Backbone bond lengths (Angstrom), bond angles and torsions (degrees), N, CA, C in turn:
res aa  C-N    CA-C-N  psi(-1)  N-CA   C-N-CA  omega(-1)  CA-C   N-CA-C  phi
1 M - - - 1.475 - - 1.515 108.63 -
2 S 1.292 117.70 120.42 1.450 121.78 176.45 1.515 109.08 -93.83
3 L 1.338 115.69 123.25 1.456 119.87 177.96 1.524 110.11 -117.29
4 A 1.329 115.93 36.36 1.450 121.02 -179.16 1.516 110.47 -65.52
5 D 1.338 115.05 155.91 1.467 122.07 -179.83 1.524 110.30 -57.05
6 P 1.359 118.06 120.05 1.465 118.99 174.25 1.518 110.96 -56.71
7 G 1.352 114.56 -43.26 1.446 121.08 170.68 1.513 115.69 56.53
8 F 1.309 113.56 -170.32 1.459 121.67 -174.19 1.519 111.75 -64.07
9 H 1.333 116.68 -47.03 1.463 119.52 -172.72 1.518 111.80 -66.93
10 S 1.331 117.43 -38.85 1.457 119.90 178.75 1.525 110.68 -65.36
11 R 1.332 116.16 -44.64 1.461 119.03 179.98 1.514 111.03 -65.32
12 E 1.331 117.10 -37.42 1.459 120.08 177.22 1.521 111.21 -64.58
13 R 1.333 116.96 -35.82 1.458 119.77 176.48 1.528 110.27 -63.00
14 T 1.324 116.54 -42.71 1.463 120.24 177.41 1.519 110.88 -62.36
15 L 1.334 116.83 -46.39 1.461 120.34 -179.27 1.523 111.35 -64.63
16 D 1.334 116.64 -33.16 1.458 119.70 176.31 1.528 110.36 -64.01
17 L 1.334 117.29 -40.64 1.460 120.67 176.50 1.525 111.22 -65.03
18 V 1.349 116.47 -37.68 1.462 119.82 177.20 1.530 109.86 -61.88
19 R 1.324 116.83 -46.22 1.473 120.14 179.84 1.527 110.79 -60.74
20 Q 1.335 116.35 -41.67 1.460 119.33 179.10 1.533 110.86 -64.47
21 A 1.329 116.09 -40.88 1.469 119.75 178.97 1.526 110.65 -65.53
22 Q 1.337 116.81 -38.95 1.465 119.74 177.64 1.527 111.46 -63.24
23 Q 1.333 115.70 -30.77 1.470 120.68 178.22 1.528 111.97 -88.34
24 Q 1.345 115.91 4.73 1.465 123.19 178.11 1.520 112.15 59.99
25 S 1.336 116.24 36.51 1.462 120.05 174.83 1.527 109.24 -66.53
26 P 1.317 118.29 138.40 1.468 121.19 -177.49 1.538 112.21 -55.78
27 G 1.312 116.34 127.72 1.456 121.62 175.83 1.510 115.84 81.44
28 A 1.338 118.39 -6.55 1.459 120.35 -174.54 1.525 111.73 -68.49
29 D 1.343 116.81 -41.59 1.456 117.87 -179.26 1.525 110.81 -66.75
30 D 1.343 117.33 -36.34 1.453 120.82 176.20 1.530 110.55 -61.18
31 A 1.330 115.52 -46.21 1.464 119.95 -179.05 1.525 111.14 -63.22
32 L 1.328 116.40 -37.52 1.458 120.58 179.52 1.530 110.84 -65.78
33 V 1.331 116.41 -43.81 1.465 120.37 178.20 1.525 110.23 -62.23
34 R 1.340 116.58 -44.05 1.464 119.92 178.93 1.526 111.21 -59.79
35 R 1.321 115.55 -42.22 1.461 120.12 -174.91 1.526 112.06 -67.06
36 M 1.338 116.83 -38.08 1.454 119.70 -169.27 1.527 115.36 -107.64
37 S 1.332 118.70 -6.72 1.468 119.21 -172.65 1.523 113.10 -64.02
38 G 1.322 118.34 -36.37 1.455 119.14 178.42 1.514 111.64 -62.72
39 R 1.316 116.12 -42.04 1.459 120.02 178.22 1.530 110.97 -64.24
40 V 1.334 116.34 -44.04 1.463 119.73 -179.55 1.527 110.29 -64.22
41 Y 1.313 116.71 -42.56 1.464 121.04 177.94 1.526 110.42 -59.35
42 G 1.332 116.63 -41.90 1.454 120.42 177.12 1.519 112.69 -62.87
43 L 1.324 116.86 -41.60 1.465 120.84 178.26 1.523 111.08 -63.18
44 I 1.323 116.33 -38.70 1.463 120.02 178.15 1.527 110.19 -63.36
45 L 1.322 116.85 -47.45 1.463 120.17 -179.95 1.527 111.72 -60.73
46 L 1.324 116.69 -37.83 1.462 120.72 -178.73 1.521 112.46 -68.43
47 H 1.330 116.39 -37.17 1.466 120.33 -169.44 1.522 115.26 -102.39
48 M 1.333 119.17 -13.90 1.459 117.99 -168.14 1.528 113.76 -74.90
49 G 1.313 119.75 -30.41 1.460 120.40 177.15 1.522 112.64 74.75
50 P 1.337 116.90 160.09 1.474 120.79 -174.47 1.519 114.00 -65.15
51 E 1.337 118.49 -35.04 1.459 120.76 -177.56 1.526 110.97 -65.93
52 V 1.329 116.17 -47.43 1.465 119.93 178.40 1.527 109.86 -67.67
53 R 1.326 116.70 -36.25 1.470 120.56 179.40 1.528 111.10 -60.25
54 R 1.339 116.57 -33.81 1.462 119.48 178.42 1.534 111.86 -70.42
55 R 1.326 116.53 -25.52 1.462 120.35 -176.52 1.518 113.50 -85.30
56 C 1.336 117.17 -30.62 1.459 118.59 -174.00 1.517 110.81 -153.53
57 D 1.296 114.94 160.58 1.456 122.61 179.50 1.532 109.62 -83.73
58 P 1.343 117.67 141.52 1.472 119.32 179.42 1.524 113.44 -57.19
59 E 1.328 117.56 -33.33 1.461 119.19 -179.04 1.523 111.41 -71.01
60 D 1.336 117.33 -29.43 1.467 119.40 173.36 1.525 110.72 -66.62
61 V 1.342 115.49 -38.60 1.468 119.81 176.52 1.524 109.99 -64.97
62 L 1.319 116.61 -40.60 1.466 121.01 178.63 1.528 110.35 -58.56
63 Q 1.307 116.42 -44.67 1.464 120.06 178.28 1.528 111.17 -62.37
64 E 1.333 116.28 -41.01 1.467 120.98 178.87 1.530 110.77 -62.36
65 V 1.336 116.19 -44.95 1.467 120.89 -179.39 1.522 110.31 -62.05
66 W 1.337 116.95 -45.69 1.462 118.51 -179.26 1.522 111.88 -67.59
67 G 1.336 117.06 -33.70 1.458 118.48 175.43 1.513 111.20 -59.31
68 E 1.354 116.39 -46.23 1.465 120.20 179.00 1.522 110.84 -67.22
69 A 1.338 116.67 -40.47 1.464 119.98 -178.42 1.520 111.40 -61.63
70 L 1.324 117.35 -44.89 1.463 119.97 -178.52 1.523 111.81 -69.11
71 R 1.337 116.49 -34.38 1.468 118.84 176.98 1.525 111.60 -69.39
72 S 1.338 116.55 -31.30 1.466 121.38 -174.44 1.517 113.26 -98.82
73 L 1.327 117.23 2.51 1.461 120.92 -169.44 1.524 112.96 -59.65
74 S 1.316 117.24 -33.26 1.464 119.78 -178.92 1.526 111.70 -63.47
75 G 1.338 117.30 -22.20 1.462 120.68 -179.63 1.514 114.20 -86.19
76 F 1.338 117.52 -4.29 1.465 119.67 178.35 1.522 108.75 -84.54
77 D 1.332 115.98 124.72 1.465 121.98 -178.07 1.525 109.29 -94.33
78 T 1.326 116.45 106.79 1.464 121.01 -177.96 1.525 112.47 -69.48
79 G 1.329 117.20 -13.47 1.456 120.15 -177.73 1.513 114.76 -91.24
80 R 1.335 118.29 -4.18 1.476 120.94 -175.65 1.521 113.42 -82.38
81 G 1.326 117.20 -15.82 1.453 120.18 -178.79 1.512 114.33 89.99
82 T 1.332 117.95 2.69 1.455 121.30 177.43 1.519 109.39 -75.73
83 P 1.341 118.98 127.21 1.469 119.61 176.06 1.523 110.23 -61.42
84 F 1.313 116.83 136.10 1.460 119.89 179.48 1.528 110.62 -61.62
85 G 1.339 116.32 -34.40 1.462 119.86 177.80 1.518 112.50 -63.29
86 A 1.322 116.87 -35.66 1.460 120.20 177.63 1.528 110.61 -68.83
87 W 1.331 116.46 -36.67 1.475 120.79 175.85 1.522 110.24 -63.79
88 L 1.328 116.64 -43.30 1.457 120.54 176.63 1.527 111.27 -62.88
89 A 1.336 116.65 -36.53 1.467 119.84 178.17 1.526 111.20 -61.27
90 T 1.333 116.34 -36.71 1.471 120.09 176.42 1.530 110.29 -63.40
91 L 1.326 116.92 -41.72 1.463 120.25 177.67 1.527 110.97 -64.92
92 V 1.312 116.96 -37.66 1.475 120.67 177.27 1.521 110.01 -60.35
93 R 1.336 116.45 -50.16 1.476 119.62 -178.24 1.530 110.78 -63.54
94 R 1.335 116.87 -38.26 1.468 120.56 179.96 1.532 110.42 -65.56
95 T 1.321 116.65 -43.41 1.465 120.68 179.49 1.517 111.17 -64.02
96 L 1.333 117.03 -44.29 1.459 120.69 179.95 1.529 111.22 -65.54
97 A 1.331 117.04 -35.07 1.469 120.24 177.54 1.521 110.55 -64.75
98 R 1.345 116.83 -39.59 1.460 119.76 177.79 1.527 111.12 -62.95
99 I 1.323 115.92 -41.63 1.464 119.85 179.21 1.529 110.14 -65.55
100 A 1.337 116.66 -42.15 1.464 120.86 179.44 1.516 111.49 -62.07
101 D 1.346 116.43 -29.36 1.475 121.15 178.05 1.523 112.59 -80.82
102 G 1.319 116.37 1.30 1.451 120.12 175.81 1.511 115.89 96.94
103 R 1.332 117.26 4.75 1.459 118.91 179.62 1.519 110.10 -80.19
104 R 1.316 115.97 145.71 1.455 121.57 -178.43 1.523 110.24 -85.31
105 L 1.332 115.06 150.26 1.452 119.73 172.26 1.517 109.07 -68.83
106 E 1.335 115.85 150.54 1.454 119.72 175.97 1.518 109.62 -67.72
107 E 1.332 115.65 154.66 1.457 120.01 177.32 1.527 109.16 -65.46
108 P 1.350 117.47 145.42 1.468 120.51 -179.25 1.515 113.35 -52.64
109 E 1.347 117.76 -38.58 1.459 119.52 -179.11 1.522 111.25 -61.42
110 S 1.337 116.90 -34.98 1.461 120.58 178.42 1.513 110.67 -68.98
111 Q 1.345 116.66 -42.58 1.455 119.87 179.47 1.522 110.92 -63.39
112 L 1.339 116.36 -38.30 1.446 119.27 -175.67 1.520 112.59 -79.62
113 A 1.337 116.33 8.66 1.456 119.65 173.68 1.517 111.13 -82.53
114 S 1.351 117.90 2.73 1.446 122.72 173.52 1.536 108.38 -70.78
115 P 1.362 119.59 -177.64 1.460 120.80 -172.99 1.524 113.11 -43.79
116 A 1.328 116.17 133.27 1.462 121.81 -169.90 1.515 112.90 -57.03
117 S 1.318 117.93 -38.38 1.450 120.03 -175.34 1.522 112.55 -68.65
118 S 1.339 118.21 -12.59 1.456 120.93 179.19 1.516 112.83 -91.19
119 R 1.317 117.92 -5.97 1.457 119.63 -172.56 1.522 111.54 -60.96
120 A 1.328 116.50 -47.10 1.461 119.00 -179.02 1.526 110.87 -65.34
121 L 1.355 115.73 -36.55 1.463 119.10 -179.75 1.503 111.98 -64.13
122 L 1.332 115.70 -44.26 1.452 118.96 -178.28 1.525 111.15 -66.13
123 A 1.307 117.15 -25.39 1.459 120.35 176.31 1.524 111.23 -78.73
124 Q 1.334 116.95 -28.69 1.461 122.46 177.97 1.523 107.47 -106.71
125 V 1.311 115.81 76.31 1.457 122.42 -164.49 1.518 114.09 -47.80
126 L 1.300 117.22 -48.62 1.458 119.74 -174.37 1.516 111.57 -112.83
127 A 1.331 117.60 34.99 1.454 120.72 -178.08 1.516 110.64 -67.63
128 D 1.334 115.57 152.04 1.459 121.28 176.90 1.528 107.58 -94.40
129 S 1.336 118.00 -160.27 1.457 121.82 -176.54 1.527 112.18 -68.10
130 V 1.332 117.43 -17.81 1.456 121.65 173.35 1.516 107.25 -127.81
131 P 1.352 118.23 155.55 1.461 119.69 179.17 1.515 111.09 -54.11
132 A 1.328 116.23 134.19 1.461 121.59 -176.86 1.514 109.97 -101.61
133 S 1.332 115.03 153.55 1.452 119.69 173.92 1.522 108.91 -72.92
134 P 1.345 118.24 160.38 1.476 119.75 176.84 1.518 112.80 -54.62
135 S 1.336 117.12 -37.31 1.459 118.90 -179.40 1.521 111.72 -67.74
136 M 1.341 117.46 -36.01 1.465 120.45 177.33 1.512 110.71 -67.53
137 E 1.349 117.50 -41.72 1.459 120.38 179.09 1.522 110.40 -63.87
138 L 1.343 116.77 -40.37 1.456 120.68 177.09 1.514 110.61 -62.45
139 S 1.324 117.25 -40.55 1.462 121.03 179.55 1.518 111.17 -62.32
140 R 1.348 116.93 -41.31 1.465 119.74 179.07 1.528 111.09 -65.09
141 R 1.334 116.25 -43.27 1.462 118.98 177.98 1.524 110.91 -61.24
142 E 1.314 116.13 -42.93 1.466 119.62 -179.66 1.517 111.54 -64.72
143 T 1.341 117.06 -34.99 1.460 120.29 177.33 1.520 110.78 -64.19
144 V 1.337 116.80 -45.62 1.455 120.68 177.33 1.527 109.87 -60.69
145 E 1.322 116.26 -44.84 1.462 119.98 -178.43 1.527 111.61 -62.34
146 R 1.333 117.12 -37.41 1.470 120.34 177.95 1.525 110.86 -67.66
147 L 1.329 116.12 -39.99 1.459 119.29 177.37 1.523 110.78 -62.53
148 V 1.338 116.84 -45.40 1.460 121.14 -179.90 1.525 110.59 -61.51
149 A 1.319 116.82 -42.38 1.464 119.93 178.69 1.521 110.61 -61.93
150 A 1.336 116.56 -40.73 1.469 120.11 179.41 1.522 111.06 -67.10
151 I 1.330 117.52 -41.48 1.464 120.59 177.42 1.516 110.47 -63.62
152 G 1.331 116.54 -40.14 1.462 120.71 -179.26 1.516 113.49 -63.07
153 R 1.320 117.29 -22.98 1.476 120.83 179.08 1.525 112.61 -85.40
154 L 1.326 117.68 -8.25 1.464 120.65 -179.40 1.528 110.78 -74.60
155 P 1.347 117.39 152.00 1.469 120.27 172.01 1.532 110.07 -60.86
156 G 1.340 116.14 159.49 1.461 122.33 -170.74 1.512 116.41 -47.09
157 E 1.339 118.25 -56.04 1.462 120.15 -175.64 1.520 111.28 -68.51
158 Q 1.320 116.94 -38.27 1.462 119.66 176.91 1.527 110.63 -63.99
159 R 1.317 116.69 -36.14 1.455 120.44 177.90 1.528 110.28 -64.40
160 E 1.339 117.21 -42.24 1.464 120.53 177.27 1.522 111.40 -59.61
161 V 1.327 116.02 -42.57 1.459 120.40 179.47 1.522 110.38 -63.26
162 A 1.324 116.74 -46.03 1.467 120.50 -178.08 1.520 111.59 -62.62
163 V 1.320 116.97 -43.60 1.468 120.72 -179.34 1.528 110.20 -63.71
164 A 1.321 116.38 -48.03 1.468 119.75 -178.19 1.524 111.71 -64.79
165 Y 1.318 115.63 -41.48 1.468 120.33 -171.60 1.522 112.28 -78.19
166 W 1.339 117.45 -47.59 1.455 119.47 -174.19 1.521 114.20 -96.36
167 L 1.321 118.67 -27.71 1.462 119.63 -178.73 1.524 112.88 -99.16
168 E 1.339 117.43 -37.49 1.463 119.95 -179.22 1.526 112.37 -92.16
169 E 1.334 117.74 -2.60 1.463 123.84 178.16 1.532 112.43 60.81
170 C 1.326 116.00 33.77 1.462 120.43 174.01 1.523 109.23 -79.23
171 T 1.319 116.49 150.59 1.455 120.30 172.83 1.527 109.55 -81.85
172 A 1.330 115.89 168.47 1.461 119.80 177.41 1.525 110.79 -59.69
173 E 1.323 116.88 -36.59 1.467 120.11 178.31 1.526 111.29 -65.43
174 D 1.336 116.58 -40.86 1.471 120.30 175.82 1.521 110.76 -57.53
175 V 1.330 115.45 -46.73 1.462 120.50 -177.55 1.527 110.27 -65.46
176 A 1.325 116.57 -40.44 1.462 120.58 179.36 1.528 110.89 -60.10
177 Q 1.329 116.45 -43.97 1.458 120.31 178.93 1.520 111.39 -65.63
178 R 1.315 116.90 -39.38 1.456 121.23 -179.30 1.523 111.43 -64.24
179 L 1.334 117.25 -39.07 1.464 121.33 -174.80 1.524 113.71 -98.85
180 G 1.340 116.44 -1.91 1.456 119.66 179.63 1.521 113.42 69.14
181 K 1.324 116.52 37.06 1.454 121.86 179.53 1.523 109.74 -122.04
182 T 1.331 115.79 169.46 1.455 118.91 176.39 1.524 109.15 -79.21
183 R 1.324 115.27 157.78 1.455 119.32 178.13 1.522 111.22 -63.49
184 T 1.330 116.41 -33.99 1.464 119.99 177.72 1.527 110.91 -62.40
185 N 1.338 116.40 -43.71 1.466 119.85 176.78 1.523 111.02 -57.22
186 I 1.316 116.49 -43.45 1.459 120.72 -177.97 1.524 110.89 -67.49
187 Y 1.330 116.74 -40.44 1.468 119.07 178.06 1.528 111.03 -60.31
188 V 1.323 116.25 -40.72 1.468 119.83 178.63 1.529 109.96 -63.30
189 M 1.336 116.64 -44.89 1.459 120.29 179.12 1.524 111.28 -63.00
190 I 1.325 116.42 -42.02 1.463 120.34 -178.85 1.523 110.56 -62.52
191 T 1.330 116.48 -40.61 1.457 120.02 179.01 1.521 110.98 -61.16
192 R 1.329 116.47 -45.91 1.455 120.32 -179.39 1.526 111.81 -67.14
193 I 1.336 115.62 -44.83 1.468 119.86 -179.68 1.522 110.28 -64.63
194 G 1.330 116.25 -39.49 1.459 119.96 -179.67 1.516 112.62 -58.27
195 K 1.329 116.10 -38.26 1.467 119.63 178.77 1.527 110.58 -66.06
196 V 1.337 116.19 -40.06 1.469 120.23 179.32 1.529 110.10 -64.04
197 L 1.326 116.73 -45.90 1.458 120.29 -178.39 1.529 111.39 -68.12
198 A 1.330 116.35 -38.83 1.459 119.13 178.59 1.527 110.90 -62.85
199 D 1.335 116.62 -40.15 1.466 119.93 176.81 1.524 110.99 -61.61
200 A 1.331 116.39 -39.93 1.463 120.29 -178.83 1.523 111.62 -68.12
201 L 1.329 116.73 -25.68 1.460 120.84 -175.30 1.526 113.17 -108.72
202 Q 1.319 116.99 12.71 1.463 119.49 -172.98 1.519 113.47 -61.13
203 D 1.320 117.05 -23.68 1.466 120.42 178.73 1.517 112.45 -106.53
204 A 1.336 116.98 15.27 1.467 119.62 -172.56 1.523 113.93 -96.97
205 G 1.323 118.15 16.81 1.453 119.18 172.45 1.515 115.88 95.24
206 G 1.332 118.44 2.44 1.452 121.01 174.15 1.515 114.52 67.48
207 S 1.329 118.84 29.56 1.462 120.23 -179.64 1.513 111.21 -81.38
208 D 1.329 115.00 165.09 1.459 122.13 -177.25 1.529 108.31 -115.31
209 P 1.346 118.52 135.97 1.466 119.78 -179.57 1.522 113.67 -52.51
210 A 1.314 118.02 -35.32 1.460 120.42 -178.15 1.525 112.79 -68.57
211 R 1.329 117.32 -13.73 1.465 120.55 -178.94 1.515 112.35 -104.16
212 W 1.355 118.22 -1.77 1.466 119.31 -178.34 1.520 110.49 -72.46
């Protein structure tokens, strides 16, 4: 499991994919979904709670979130400095709040009316750059679930750092500003948390969050 700093270059790669998807470049929306679906799935598992979990499957929520994200993508400003993962986290919380209020998820056919090239991706929630076997998809889901379980066991502030840094693709500086700490403090926390998460995932196949 690689828990290296997503940092500037990783976030810029994500934003570059967002810009390409906004310009409707062939395959860009598929690549964006592939890059971020593991993180979004993790955010859903962290935030949905037992009551919402009883009402719907996390993968159905994932499809709902991506449907809204792709429809709203033109409104995301890549120049503002907001991490795309943090924007997706807002959509996750909004979707889960709607479900908690008793609203039903849209039918899959309605969600898949988003850009045509994303239809297969949304059906293969955690697919990689090539179609994966069922066992590979299960392995990716289990890896995300193990990461979420490990994050959930962290103390409150450490949990906030882990969610922002590894799931929302925030940089250490972003996290420092959010929590009112120095960047050095955050780097120290990230190093310690990274060791805990790596230990929890040592048997999970060595995958990287950016590839989920």
